[in-house]
N, C-alpha and C positions, 0 to 999 in steps of 0.2 A: 527830613522833610523830602517828600516826592518829589522829583524832576518833571514831573508831569501832571495834569489835571484828567480824572476821569469825566467825561462828556456824557451827560444823558438825554434822553428823547424826551423826557416828561420833567414839569415841574416838581411833581414829588420824588423825583430822583430814585425812581424804582426800576427804570428800564437803561441800560448802558448803552451808547451811543459808540460803538466799536469802531467802526471807520473814523468817526471823528477824532476819538481818543488817540489811534493809532497817527494820524495825520500831524497832530500837534506836537508828537514827539520828535525831536530833532537829533537825539542823543543816539548814535547805532548801537553804542554798547548795550543801552538798556533795549531796543528793540532785537539786539541778538539774545539777550538773555532771556526774554519773554518768549522768544520762538523757541529757545532750547528747553525752558520749564514746561512748554506745553507740547513738547516731541515733534515738531515741526522738523521735516528735512531741510538742511542748510548745505548748498555745495561746498566742498574743501572744509567743511568742518569737522574736526576729529573730535567724537561725543563721549572722551573720556570720563569725566565725571558723570554726567546721566546715564550712561550705560553700566557702570559700576554700581551705581545706586538701585537701578531697576535688579541687576542681578543680586545684592545684596538683601534687597529688600523681599524678594521672592523665597532665596535659600539660606540667608547667612544672617538671621533676626540680629544677633549680637554684636557682630562686625557692621551692620547696618546702623544701630541705635549709636554705635561710638562714632562711625564716619560722618553720620548726620550731626552730632555734637562737635566734630572739628569743623564741619562746614559751618555751623551756625556762630561759631566763635573766631571765624578768620580775623573779622574787623574788630569784633568788641574784646577779644581776650587772646592775641597771637599766642602765647604761651600754651594755654589751654588747647587751642588748636592744634598745635604740633605736638602735644602730648597723646590729644586724642587720635591724632592721624596714625602716630607711631602704634597705638593700641590697638586699631581697627585694623591693621597688617598684620599685626601678630594675631588676632582674632581670626583672620582670613586663612592664613597657613594653619592654625590649630584645624579649625574646621575642614580644610582640606585633608588633614592627616587623621582627621577622626571618621572619615568616611568610610574606612575599610579597604580601599582599595592599594593603599601606601602605607608604610608603616608609621604607627603611631608616633607622635613625638612627645617629649616631657614639656608638660603643662607648667614648670616652673621655670622654662626656657625664654629667655629676652628673644628680642627680634634678631639680633644677630645670628645666635645658635638655631632658632626656627628656621631660617633662612637657608644656613647650612644644611640643616635635616632635610628640608625640601628639595633643596638642589641636588641632593646626592640622589634622591628617590627618583627624582628627574633625569638622572646622570647629567645633569649641567654642571655638577660642582667642578671649579676649575682643577684639571688633571691635565700634566703633560701628554697622557696617551689620548686624550681627547683631541675632534677636529679642532683647528685653531678658533675657527668661528663660533663654535657651540662654547667654547672654553672661554671665549669673551663675551659672549651672553651670561655665562654662569658669572664671570668677574665683576661684570657690570651691576647685576644684581645684588649681586654679595655688598659691593662697595656701595649701592644705594641704600642698602639695610642697613649698614654701618654708620652710614652718615645720618641718616634718619635717627637711628636709636642715639646716637652721639648727641644731637641738637637737643632732644627730649631728654637724657640723662643728663646734660652738662650745661644747658642755656634754656631750661625752661622753668616756670614755678616749681616743678614736681623732682628739679635735678637732684642726685643723690648728693648729699655733702657740701649742697651749696652754702657759701658765706656771703658776709655783707660784700657788697662792690663786684661780684661775680656778675657777667655779661648775660642778660636775659632778655630774649627775643622778644621785642616788642614793637616791632612793625609787622604790619599785615603782609607786605611784600613777601616776607618769607614764609611766614604762614600757608600764604596762598601755593608757593613754591612746593613746600612740602605735602600740602593736601593734594596738589597735582601730581606731584611725585607718585605718593601712594596710590592715587588713581590707577595713575598708568601702570605699575609694578604690580598691584594687586589684579587689576584687570587682565595684564598678560598671565599671571600663575593660574587663575581663574578658568581663563579661557582655554590654556594649554591642558589644565587638569581635564576640563569636560570633554575636549577633542582627543585625548590619548588614554584615558581611563576610566571613564564612566562610559558603562555600555550604552549601547544607541536604545532608544527607547521605541519600541514597536506600537504601532498606531491599532494593528488588528485588522487593517485593511490589505497588509503585505500579503504576498503569497508565502506562506511557510516552507520553502524548499527551493 
């Protein structure tokens, strides 16, 4: 059930009274979500999910569809949300590697192996020769991928070898955490790839020398 009512300007309910509708909403979380959904700037808010949804919608359709399924199922079906989030991150990495700027990855690999492959291409793969801080970034990304895959493989409805009595994620709190983690990791990988590997697009107005 909606937590607020939509006020109208006329008896036929054909014109929404936006100001009155907003005035009677006393739930800050609802107001915040509405602002994010319509793209308003909000000070101090990190736009992880809205930003990655926009990027995926324009350039990564398969990953976008899967990520939207994850969002849709966070409350209704947490195990499916976790599984879709894992698959969305797999799709993001596969799309990056298929673009031609990096060595292609195996389509058979799961999230952990895909992340290893991409980190090696980015020269982030945990290696004693790397700068300590870069090495830590690589280790953190690899650990995140490992944990997301483990939750999908061992604690969701799609778990491999699941038997009766095994723990299944059934709380939307965990699903929200995984979806947010995927949006954060995926957004970093996409932005890093776009910044470091995708040739700059020329507008035609630039001086060609």
